[in-house]
mmCIF entry with sequence, helices, sheets and N, C-alpha, C, O atoms, coordinates in Angstrom:
data_MODEL
# 
_entry.id   MODEL 
# 
_entity.id                         1 
_entity.type                       polymer 
_entity.pdbx_number_of_molecules   1 
# 
_entity_poly.entity_id                      1 
_entity_poly.type                           'polypeptide(L)' 
_entity_poly.nstd_linkage                   no 
_entity_poly.nstd_monomer                   no 
_entity_poly.pdbx_seq_one_letter_code       MNKREELRLLTDKCIELLKEKYHVKKIFLIVSYRNYFDPFSKNIV 
_entity_poly.pdbx_seq_one_letter_code_can   MNKREELRLLTDKCIELLKEKYHVKKIFLIVSYRNYFDPFSKNIV 
_entity_poly.pdbx_strand_id                 A 
# 
loop_
_entity_poly_seq.entity_id 
_entity_poly_seq.num 
_entity_poly_seq.mon_id 
_entity_poly_seq.hetero 
1 1  MET n 
1 2  ASN n 
1 3  LYS n 
1 4  ARG n 
1 5  GLU n 
1 6  GLU n 
1 7  LEU n 
1 8  ARG n 
1 9  LEU n 
1 10 LEU n 
1 11 THR n 
1 12 ASP n 
1 13 LYS n 
1 14 CYS n 
1 15 ILE n 
1 16 GLU n 
1 17 LEU n 
1 18 LEU n 
1 19 LYS n 
1 20 GLU n 
1 21 LYS n 
1 22 TYR n 
1 23 HIS n 
1 24 VAL n 
1 25 LYS n 
1 26 LYS n 
1 27 ILE n 
1 28 PHE n 
1 29 LEU n 
1 30 ILE n 
1 31 VAL n 
1 32 SER n 
1 33 TYR n 
1 34 ARG n 
1 35 ASN n 
1 36 TYR n 
1 37 PHE n 
1 38 ASP n 
1 39 PRO n 
1 40 PHE n 
1 41 SER n 
1 42 LYS n 
1 43 ASN n 
1 44 ILE n 
1 45 VAL n 
# 
_struct_asym.id          A 
_struct_asym.entity_id   1 
# 
loop_
_struct_conf.conf_type_id 
_struct_conf.id 
_struct_conf.pdbx_PDB_helix_id 
_struct_conf.beg_label_comp_id 
_struct_conf.beg_label_asym_id 
_struct_conf.beg_label_seq_id 
_struct_conf.pdbx_beg_PDB_ins_code 
_struct_conf.end_label_comp_id 
_struct_conf.end_label_asym_id 
_struct_conf.end_label_seq_id 
_struct_conf.pdbx_end_PDB_ins_code 
_struct_conf.beg_auth_comp_id 
_struct_conf.beg_auth_asym_id 
_struct_conf.beg_auth_seq_id 
_struct_conf.end_auth_comp_id 
_struct_conf.end_auth_asym_id 
_struct_conf.end_auth_seq_id 
_struct_conf.pdbx_PDB_helix_class 
_struct_conf.details 
_struct_conf.pdbx_PDB_helix_length 
HELX_P HELX_P1 AA1 LYS A 3  ? LYS A 21 ? LYS A 3  LYS A 21 1 ? 19 
HELX_P HELX_P2 AA2 HIS A 23 ? PHE A 37 ? HIS A 23 PHE A 37 1 ? 15 
HELX_P HELX_P3 AA3 PRO A 39 ? SER A 41 ? PRO A 39 SER A 41 5 ? 3  
# 
_struct_conf_type.id          HELX_P 
_struct_conf_type.criteria    ? 
_struct_conf_type.reference   ? 
# 
loop_
_atom_site.group_PDB 
_atom_site.id 
_atom_site.type_symbol 
_atom_site.label_atom_id 
_atom_site.label_alt_id 
_atom_site.label_comp_id 
_atom_site.label_asym_id 
_atom_site.label_entity_id 
_atom_site.label_seq_id 
_atom_site.pdbx_PDB_ins_code 
_atom_site.Cartn_x 
_atom_site.Cartn_y 
_atom_site.Cartn_z 
_atom_site.occupancy 
_atom_site.B_iso_or_equiv 
_atom_site.pdbx_formal_charge 
_atom_site.auth_seq_id 
_atom_site.auth_comp_id 
_atom_site.auth_asym_id 
_atom_site.auth_atom_id 
_atom_site.pdbx_PDB_model_num 
ATOM 1   N N  . MET A 1 1  ? -4.015 26.592  -8.733  1.00 0.00 ? 1  MET A N  1 
ATOM 2   C CA . MET A 1 1  ? -4.118 25.140  -8.556  1.00 0.00 ? 1  MET A CA 1 
ATOM 3   C C  . MET A 1 1  ? -5.362 24.620  -9.284  1.00 0.00 ? 1  MET A C  1 
ATOM 4   O O  . MET A 1 1  ? -6.482 25.050  -9.012  1.00 0.00 ? 1  MET A O  1 
ATOM 5   N N  . ASN A 1 2  ? -5.142 23.698  -10.202 1.00 0.00 ? 2  ASN A N  1 
ATOM 6   C CA . ASN A 1 2  ? -6.279 23.197  -10.963 1.00 0.00 ? 2  ASN A CA 1 
ATOM 7   C C  . ASN A 1 2  ? -6.948 22.024  -10.248 1.00 0.00 ? 2  ASN A C  1 
ATOM 8   O O  . ASN A 1 2  ? -6.487 21.573  -9.199  1.00 0.00 ? 2  ASN A O  1 
ATOM 9   N N  . LYS A 1 3  ? -8.028 21.549  -10.826 1.00 0.00 ? 3  LYS A N  1 
ATOM 10  C CA . LYS A 1 3  ? -8.834 20.511  -10.176 1.00 0.00 ? 3  LYS A CA 1 
ATOM 11  C C  . LYS A 1 3  ? -8.047 19.222  -9.981  1.00 0.00 ? 3  LYS A C  1 
ATOM 12  O O  . LYS A 1 3  ? -8.152 18.572  -8.941  1.00 0.00 ? 3  LYS A O  1 
ATOM 13  N N  . ARG A 1 4  ? -7.273 18.865  -10.968 1.00 0.00 ? 4  ARG A N  1 
ATOM 14  C CA . ARG A 1 4  ? -6.527 17.607  -10.882 1.00 0.00 ? 4  ARG A CA 1 
ATOM 15  C C  . ARG A 1 4  ? -5.553 17.646  -9.704  1.00 0.00 ? 4  ARG A C  1 
ATOM 16  O O  . ARG A 1 4  ? -5.437 16.674  -8.958  1.00 0.00 ? 4  ARG A O  1 
ATOM 17  N N  . GLU A 1 5  ? -4.857 18.765  -9.542  1.00 0.00 ? 5  GLU A N  1 
ATOM 18  C CA . GLU A 1 5  ? -3.910 18.895  -8.430  1.00 0.00 ? 5  GLU A CA 1 
ATOM 19  C C  . GLU A 1 5  ? -4.638 18.837  -7.094  1.00 0.00 ? 5  GLU A C  1 
ATOM 20  O O  . GLU A 1 5  ? -4.167 18.212  -6.143  1.00 0.00 ? 5  GLU A O  1 
ATOM 21  N N  . GLU A 1 6  ? -5.798 19.501  -7.034  1.00 0.00 ? 6  GLU A N  1 
ATOM 22  C CA . GLU A 1 6  ? -6.587 19.479  -5.801  1.00 0.00 ? 6  GLU A CA 1 
ATOM 23  C C  . GLU A 1 6  ? -6.980 18.051  -5.453  1.00 0.00 ? 6  GLU A C  1 
ATOM 24  O O  . GLU A 1 6  ? -6.868 17.621  -4.305  1.00 0.00 ? 6  GLU A O  1 
ATOM 25  N N  . LEU A 1 7  ? -7.438 17.334  -6.452  1.00 0.00 ? 7  LEU A N  1 
ATOM 26  C CA . LEU A 1 7  ? -7.851 15.941  -6.246  1.00 0.00 ? 7  LEU A CA 1 
ATOM 27  C C  . LEU A 1 7  ? -6.691 15.100  -5.749  1.00 0.00 ? 7  LEU A C  1 
ATOM 28  O O  . LEU A 1 7  ? -6.843 14.285  -4.839  1.00 0.00 ? 7  LEU A O  1 
ATOM 29  N N  . ARG A 1 8  ? -5.540 15.304  -6.349  1.00 0.00 ? 8  ARG A N  1 
ATOM 30  C CA . ARG A 1 8  ? -4.364 14.525  -5.973  1.00 0.00 ? 8  ARG A CA 1 
ATOM 31  C C  . ARG A 1 8  ? -3.978 14.804  -4.521  1.00 0.00 ? 8  ARG A C  1 
ATOM 32  O O  . ARG A 1 8  ? -3.646 13.890  -3.767  1.00 0.00 ? 8  ARG A O  1 
ATOM 33  N N  . LEU A 1 9  ? -4.026 16.076  -4.147  1.00 0.00 ? 9  LEU A N  1 
ATOM 34  C CA . LEU A 1 9  ? -3.697 16.451  -2.768  1.00 0.00 ? 9  LEU A CA 1 
ATOM 35  C C  . LEU A 1 9  ? -4.688 15.827  -1.788  1.00 0.00 ? 9  LEU A C  1 
ATOM 36  O O  . LEU A 1 9  ? -4.299 15.304  -0.744  1.00 0.00 ? 9  LEU A O  1 
ATOM 37  N N  . LEU A 1 10 ? -5.964 15.889  -2.138  1.00 0.00 ? 10 LEU A N  1 
ATOM 38  C CA . LEU A 1 10 ? -6.988 15.298  -1.278  1.00 0.00 ? 10 LEU A CA 1 
ATOM 39  C C  . LEU A 1 10 ? -6.764 13.802  -1.133  1.00 0.00 ? 10 LEU A C  1 
ATOM 40  O O  . LEU A 1 10 ? -6.858 13.251  -0.036  1.00 0.00 ? 10 LEU A O  1 
ATOM 41  N N  . THR A 1 11 ? -6.472 13.160  -2.235  1.00 0.00 ? 11 THR A N  1 
ATOM 42  C CA . THR A 1 11 ? -6.235 11.719  -2.207  1.00 0.00 ? 11 THR A CA 1 
ATOM 43  C C  . THR A 1 11 ? -5.041 11.396  -1.331  1.00 0.00 ? 11 THR A C  1 
ATOM 44  O O  . THR A 1 11 ? -5.081 10.457  -0.535  1.00 0.00 ? 11 THR A O  1 
ATOM 45  N N  . ASP A 1 12 ? -3.971 12.179  -1.479  1.00 0.00 ? 12 ASP A N  1 
ATOM 46  C CA . ASP A 1 12 ? -2.774 11.963  -0.663  1.00 0.00 ? 12 ASP A CA 1 
ATOM 47  C C  . ASP A 1 12 ? -3.101 12.111  0.821   1.00 0.00 ? 12 ASP A C  1 
ATOM 48  O O  . ASP A 1 12 ? -2.650 11.322  1.652   1.00 0.00 ? 12 ASP A O  1 
ATOM 49  N N  . LYS A 1 13 ? -3.895 13.137  1.139   1.00 0.00 ? 13 LYS A N  1 
ATOM 50  C CA . LYS A 1 13 ? -4.268 13.361  2.536   1.00 0.00 ? 13 LYS A CA 1 
ATOM 51  C C  . LYS A 1 13 ? -5.058 12.177  3.073   1.00 0.00 ? 13 LYS A C  1 
ATOM 52  O O  . LYS A 1 13 ? -4.811 11.704  4.183   1.00 0.00 ? 13 LYS A O  1 
ATOM 53  N N  . CYS A 1 14 ? -6.008 11.705  2.276   1.00 0.00 ? 14 CYS A N  1 
ATOM 54  C CA . CYS A 1 14 ? -6.829 10.564  2.693   1.00 0.00 ? 14 CYS A CA 1 
ATOM 55  C C  . CYS A 1 14 ? -5.957 9.347   2.934   1.00 0.00 ? 14 CYS A C  1 
ATOM 56  O O  . CYS A 1 14 ? -6.129 8.635   3.923   1.00 0.00 ? 14 CYS A O  1 
ATOM 57  N N  . ILE A 1 15 ? -5.022 9.112   2.029   1.00 0.00 ? 15 ILE A N  1 
ATOM 58  C CA . ILE A 1 15 ? -4.135 7.957   2.153   1.00 0.00 ? 15 ILE A CA 1 
ATOM 59  C C  . ILE A 1 15 ? -3.303 8.069   3.423   1.00 0.00 ? 15 ILE A C  1 
ATOM 60  O O  . ILE A 1 15 ? -3.134 7.089   4.148   1.00 0.00 ? 15 ILE A O  1 
ATOM 61  N N  . GLU A 1 16 ? -2.781 9.269   3.695   1.00 0.00 ? 16 GLU A N  1 
ATOM 62  C CA . GLU A 1 16 ? -1.984 9.461   4.907   1.00 0.00 ? 16 GLU A CA 1 
ATOM 63  C C  . GLU A 1 16 ? -2.824 9.181   6.156   1.00 0.00 ? 16 GLU A C  1 
ATOM 64  O O  . GLU A 1 16 ? -2.372 8.510   7.084   1.00 0.00 ? 16 GLU A O  1 
ATOM 65  N N  . LEU A 1 17 ? -4.050 9.704   6.162   1.00 0.00 ? 17 LEU A N  1 
ATOM 66  C CA . LEU A 1 17 ? -4.934 9.488   7.310   1.00 0.00 ? 17 LEU A CA 1 
ATOM 67  C C  . LEU A 1 17 ? -5.218 8.007   7.494   1.00 0.00 ? 17 LEU A C  1 
ATOM 68  O O  . LEU A 1 17 ? -5.189 7.495   8.613   1.00 0.00 ? 17 LEU A O  1 
ATOM 69  N N  . LEU A 1 18 ? -5.491 7.325   6.393   1.00 0.00 ? 18 LEU A N  1 
ATOM 70  C CA . LEU A 1 18 ? -5.767 5.890   6.468   1.00 0.00 ? 18 LEU A CA 1 
ATOM 71  C C  . LEU A 1 18 ? -4.561 5.133   6.988   1.00 0.00 ? 18 LEU A C  1 
ATOM 72  O O  . LEU A 1 18 ? -4.694 4.197   7.777   1.00 0.00 ? 18 LEU A O  1 
ATOM 73  N N  . LYS A 1 19 ? -3.384 5.543   6.542   1.00 0.00 ? 19 LYS A N  1 
ATOM 74  C CA . LYS A 1 19 ? -2.159 4.884   7.000   1.00 0.00 ? 19 LYS A CA 1 
ATOM 75  C C  . LYS A 1 19 ? -2.014 5.018   8.508   1.00 0.00 ? 19 LYS A C  1 
ATOM 76  O O  . LYS A 1 19 ? -1.668 4.056   9.193   1.00 0.00 ? 19 LYS A O  1 
ATOM 77  N N  . GLU A 1 20 ? -2.283 6.225   9.028   1.00 0.00 ? 20 GLU A N  1 
ATOM 78  C CA . GLU A 1 20 ? -2.167 6.445   10.467  1.00 0.00 ? 20 GLU A CA 1 
ATOM 79  C C  . GLU A 1 20 ? -3.213 5.637   11.224  1.00 0.00 ? 20 GLU A C  1 
ATOM 80  O O  . GLU A 1 20 ? -2.922 5.013   12.244  1.00 0.00 ? 20 GLU A O  1 
ATOM 81  N N  . LYS A 1 21 ? -4.442 5.662   10.699  1.00 0.00 ? 21 LYS A N  1 
ATOM 82  C CA . LYS A 1 21 ? -5.553 5.028   11.395  1.00 0.00 ? 21 LYS A CA 1 
ATOM 83  C C  . LYS A 1 21 ? -5.419 3.513   11.396  1.00 0.00 ? 21 LYS A C  1 
ATOM 84  O O  . LYS A 1 21 ? -5.706 2.850   12.393  1.00 0.00 ? 21 LYS A O  1 
ATOM 85  N N  . TYR A 1 22 ? -4.982 2.981   10.271  1.00 0.00 ? 22 TYR A N  1 
ATOM 86  C CA . TYR A 1 22 ? -4.929 1.523   10.136  1.00 0.00 ? 22 TYR A CA 1 
ATOM 87  C C  . TYR A 1 22 ? -3.499 1.020   10.077  1.00 0.00 ? 22 TYR A C  1 
ATOM 88  O O  . TYR A 1 22 ? -3.180 0.095   9.331   1.00 0.00 ? 22 TYR A O  1 
ATOM 89  N N  . HIS A 1 23 ? -2.653 1.638   10.867  1.00 0.00 ? 23 HIS A N  1 
ATOM 90  C CA . HIS A 1 23 ? -1.229 1.301   10.832  1.00 0.00 ? 23 HIS A CA 1 
ATOM 91  C C  . HIS A 1 23 ? -1.007 -0.191  11.082  1.00 0.00 ? 23 HIS A C  1 
ATOM 92  O O  . HIS A 1 23 ? -0.199 -0.835  10.412  1.00 0.00 ? 23 HIS A O  1 
ATOM 93  N N  . VAL A 1 24 ? -1.736 -0.722  12.056  1.00 0.00 ? 24 VAL A N  1 
ATOM 94  C CA . VAL A 1 24 ? -1.543 -2.125  12.422  1.00 0.00 ? 24 VAL A CA 1 
ATOM 95  C C  . VAL A 1 24 ? -2.016 -3.044  11.303  1.00 0.00 ? 24 VAL A C  1 
ATOM 96  O O  . VAL A 1 24 ? -1.423 -4.093  11.055  1.00 0.00 ? 24 VAL A O  1 
ATOM 97  N N  . LYS A 1 25 ? -3.086 -2.638  10.634  1.00 0.00 ? 25 LYS A N  1 
ATOM 98  C CA . LYS A 1 25 ? -3.663 -3.487  9.595   1.00 0.00 ? 25 LYS A CA 1 
ATOM 99  C C  . LYS A 1 25 ? -2.953 -3.343  8.257   1.00 0.00 ? 25 LYS A C  1 
ATOM 100 O O  . LYS A 1 25 ? -3.220 -4.099  7.324   1.00 0.00 ? 25 LYS A O  1 
ATOM 101 N N  . LYS A 1 26 ? -2.061 -2.383  8.165   1.00 0.00 ? 26 LYS A N  1 
ATOM 102 C CA . LYS A 1 26 ? -1.442 -2.065  6.874   1.00 0.00 ? 26 LYS A CA 1 
ATOM 103 C C  . LYS A 1 26 ? -0.746 -3.274  6.261   1.00 0.00 ? 26 LYS A C  1 
ATOM 104 O O  . LYS A 1 26 ? -0.958 -3.591  5.090   1.00 0.00 ? 26 LYS A O  1 
ATOM 105 N N  . ILE A 1 27 ? 0.072  -3.940  7.041   1.00 0.00 ? 27 ILE A N  1 
ATOM 106 C CA . ILE A 1 27 ? 0.823  -5.078  6.512   1.00 0.00 ? 27 ILE A CA 1 
ATOM 107 C C  . ILE A 1 27 ? -0.146 -6.165  6.058   1.00 0.00 ? 27 ILE A C  1 
ATOM 108 O O  . ILE A 1 27 ? 0.029  -6.768  5.000   1.00 0.00 ? 27 ILE A O  1 
ATOM 109 N N  . PHE A 1 28 ? -1.160 -6.401  6.870   1.00 0.00 ? 28 PHE A N  1 
ATOM 110 C CA . PHE A 1 28 ? -2.163 -7.404  6.515   1.00 0.00 ? 28 PHE A CA 1 
ATOM 111 C C  . PHE A 1 28 ? -2.840 -7.036  5.201   1.00 0.00 ? 28 PHE A C  1 
ATOM 112 O O  . PHE A 1 28 ? -3.061 -7.891  4.343   1.00 0.00 ? 28 PHE A O  1 
ATOM 113 N N  . LEU A 1 29 ? -3.168 -5.754  5.054   1.00 0.00 ? 29 LEU A N  1 
ATOM 114 C CA . LEU A 1 29 ? -3.823 -5.296  3.834   1.00 0.00 ? 29 LEU A CA 1 
ATOM 115 C C  . LEU A 1 29 ? -2.928 -5.482  2.622   1.00 0.00 ? 29 LEU A C  1 
ATOM 116 O O  . LEU A 1 29 ? -3.375 -5.938  1.570   1.00 0.00 ? 29 LEU A O  1 
ATOM 117 N N  . ILE A 1 30 ? -1.661 -5.125  2.781   1.00 0.00 ? 30 ILE A N  1 
ATOM 118 C CA . ILE A 1 30 ? -0.723 -5.273  1.669   1.00 0.00 ? 30 ILE A CA 1 
ATOM 119 C C  . ILE A 1 30 ? -0.660 -6.733  1.236   1.00 0.00 ? 30 ILE A C  1 
ATOM 120 O O  . ILE A 1 30 ? -0.695 -7.034  0.043   1.00 0.00 ? 30 ILE A O  1 
ATOM 121 N N  . VAL A 1 31 ? -0.569 -7.630  2.200   1.00 0.00 ? 31 VAL A N  1 
ATOM 122 C CA . VAL A 1 31 ? -0.514 -9.059  1.883   1.00 0.00 ? 31 VAL A CA 1 
ATOM 123 C C  . VAL A 1 31 ? -1.809 -9.494  1.211   1.00 0.00 ? 31 VAL A C  1 
ATOM 124 O O  . VAL A 1 31 ? -1.787 -10.249 0.238   1.00 0.00 ? 31 VAL A O  1 
ATOM 125 N N  . SER A 1 32 ? -2.933 -9.020  1.728   1.00 0.00 ? 32 SER A N  1 
ATOM 126 C CA . SER A 1 32 ? -4.224 -9.388  1.157   1.00 0.00 ? 32 SER A CA 1 
ATOM 127 C C  . SER A 1 32 ? -4.333 -8.919  -0.284  1.00 0.00 ? 32 SER A C  1 
ATOM 128 O O  . SER A 1 32 ? -4.748 -9.674  -1.163  1.00 0.00 ? 32 SER A O  1 
ATOM 129 N N  . TYR A 1 33 ? -3.955 -7.662  -0.521  1.00 0.00 ? 33 TYR A N  1 
ATOM 130 C CA . TYR A 1 33 ? -4.016 -7.135  -1.881  1.00 0.00 ? 33 TYR A CA 1 
ATOM 131 C C  . TYR A 1 33 ? -3.111 -7.932  -2.802  1.00 0.00 ? 33 TYR A C  1 
ATOM 132 O O  . TYR A 1 33 ? -3.481 -8.250  -3.932  1.00 0.00 ? 33 TYR A O  1 
ATOM 133 N N  . ARG A 1 34 ? -1.935 -8.248  -2.316  1.00 0.00 ? 34 ARG A N  1 
ATOM 134 C CA . ARG A 1 34 ? -0.983 -8.987  -3.137  1.00 0.00 ? 34 ARG A CA 1 
ATOM 135 C C  . ARG A 1 34 ? -1.573 -10.351 -3.494  1.00 0.00 ? 34 ARG A C  1 
ATOM 136 O O  . ARG A 1 34 ? -1.480 -10.796 -4.638  1.00 0.00 ? 34 ARG A O  1 
ATOM 137 N N  . ASN A 1 35 ? -2.176 -11.006 -2.511  1.00 0.00 ? 35 ASN A N  1 
ATOM 138 C CA . ASN A 1 35 ? -2.780 -12.312 -2.757  1.00 0.00 ? 35 ASN A CA 1 
ATOM 139 C C  . ASN A 1 35 ? -3.974 -12.189 -3.700  1.00 0.00 ? 35 ASN A C  1 
ATOM 140 O O  . ASN A 1 35 ? -4.225 -13.066 -4.526  1.00 0.00 ? 35 ASN A O  1 
ATOM 141 N N  . TYR A 1 36 ? -4.698 -11.091 -3.561  1.00 0.00 ? 36 TYR A N  1 
ATOM 142 C CA . TYR A 1 36 ? -5.874 -10.888 -4.408  1.00 0.00 ? 36 TYR A CA 1 
ATOM 143 C C  . TYR A 1 36 ? -5.473 -10.682 -5.857  1.00 0.00 ? 36 TYR A C  1 
ATOM 144 O O  . TYR A 1 36 ? -6.054 -11.276 -6.765  1.00 0.00 ? 36 TYR A O  1 
ATOM 145 N N  . PHE A 1 37 ? -4.472 -9.834  -6.065  1.00 0.00 ? 37 PHE A N  1 
ATOM 146 C CA . PHE A 1 37 ? -4.067 -9.505  -7.431  1.00 0.00 ? 37 PHE A CA 1 
ATOM 147 C C  . PHE A 1 37 ? -3.172 -10.577 -8.043  1.00 0.00 ? 37 PHE A C  1 
ATOM 148 O O  . PHE A 1 37 ? -3.145 -10.752 -9.261  1.00 0.00 ? 37 PHE A O  1 
ATOM 149 N N  . ASP A 1 38 ? -2.443 -11.291 -7.193  1.00 0.00 ? 38 ASP A N  1 
ATOM 150 C CA . ASP A 1 38 ? -1.515 -12.304 -7.699  1.00 0.00 ? 38 ASP A CA 1 
ATOM 151 C C  . ASP A 1 38 ? -1.533 -13.513 -6.758  1.00 0.00 ? 38 ASP A C  1 
ATOM 152 O O  . ASP A 1 38 ? -0.651 -13.654 -5.911  1.00 0.00 ? 38 ASP A O  1 
ATOM 153 N N  . PRO A 1 39 ? -2.530 -14.377 -6.906  1.00 0.00 ? 39 PRO A N  1 
ATOM 154 C CA . PRO A 1 39 ? -2.724 -15.496 -5.974  1.00 0.00 ? 39 PRO A CA 1 
ATOM 155 C C  . PRO A 1 39 ? -1.530 -16.437 -5.910  1.00 0.00 ? 39 PRO A C  1 
ATOM 156 O O  . PRO A 1 39 ? -1.349 -17.145 -4.920  1.00 0.00 ? 39 PRO A O  1 
ATOM 157 N N  . PHE A 1 40 ? -0.715 -16.447 -6.961  1.00 0.00 ? 40 PHE A N  1 
ATOM 158 C CA . PHE A 1 40 ? 0.399  -17.390 -7.005  1.00 0.00 ? 40 PHE A CA 1 
ATOM 159 C C  . PHE A 1 40 ? 1.608  -16.891 -6.221  1.00 0.00 ? 40 PHE A C  1 
ATOM 160 O O  . PHE A 1 40 ? 2.601  -17.605 -6.084  1.00 0.00 ? 40 PHE A O  1 
ATOM 161 N N  . SER A 1 41 ? 1.524  -15.670 -5.708  1.00 0.00 ? 41 SER A N  1 
ATOM 162 C CA . SER A 1 41 ? 2.669  -15.122 -4.967  1.00 0.00 ? 41 SER A CA 1 
ATOM 163 C C  . SER A 1 41 ? 2.445  -15.229 -3.461  1.00 0.00 ? 41 SER A C  1 
ATOM 164 O O  . SER A 1 41 ? 3.116  -14.548 -2.685  1.00 0.00 ? 41 SER A O  1 
ATOM 165 N N  . LYS A 1 42 ? 1.515  -16.073 -3.046  1.00 0.00 ? 42 LYS A N  1 
ATOM 166 C CA . LYS A 1 42 ? 1.200  -16.203 -1.619  1.00 0.00 ? 42 LYS A CA 1 
ATOM 167 C C  . LYS A 1 42 ? 2.420  -16.621 -0.810  1.00 0.00 ? 42 LYS A C  1 
ATOM 168 O O  . LYS A 1 42 ? 2.582  -16.210 0.339   1.00 0.00 ? 42 LYS A O  1 
ATOM 169 N N  . ASN A 1 43 ? 3.261  -17.426 -1.403  1.00 0.00 ? 43 ASN A N  1 
ATOM 170 C CA . ASN A 1 43 ? 4.447  -17.887 -0.681  1.00 0.00 ? 43 ASN A CA 1 
ATOM 171 C C  . ASN A 1 43 ? 5.458  -16.767 -0.498  1.00 0.00 ? 43 ASN A C  1 
ATOM 172 O O  . ASN A 1 43 ? 6.294  -16.823 0.404   1.00 0.00 ? 43 ASN A O  1 
ATOM 173 N N  . ILE A 1 44 ? 5.386  -15.759 -1.341  1.00 0.00 ? 44 ILE A N  1 
ATOM 174 C CA . ILE A 1 44 ? 6.343  -14.652 -1.286  1.00 0.00 ? 44 ILE A CA 1 
ATOM 175 C C  . ILE A 1 44 ? 5.698  -13.485 -0.557  1.00 0.00 ? 44 ILE A C  1 
ATOM 176 O O  . ILE A 1 44 ? 5.045  -12.642 -1.171  1.00 0.00 ? 44 ILE A O  1 
ATOM 177 N N  . VAL A 1 45 ? 5.882  -13.443 0.749   1.00 0.00 ? 45 VAL A N  1 
ATOM 178 C CA . VAL A 1 45 ? 5.266  -12.348 1.517   1.00 0.00 ? 45 VAL A CA 1 
ATOM 179 C C  . VAL A 1 45 ? 6.350  -11.405 1.984   1.00 0.00 ? 45 VAL A C  1 
ATOM 180 O O  . VAL A 1 45 ? 6.059  -10.411 2.649   1.00 0.00 ? 45 VAL A O  1 
# 
């Protein structure tokens, strides 16, 4: 297993943990990110 694969696995694990921990906030975060990256799509949630 090379470094890149290790990094990817670690990142995946972190993301999974964050998803579990912030399950309730997830939808809010997705909407926030969407609004941040594309302010004109606020109506499309």
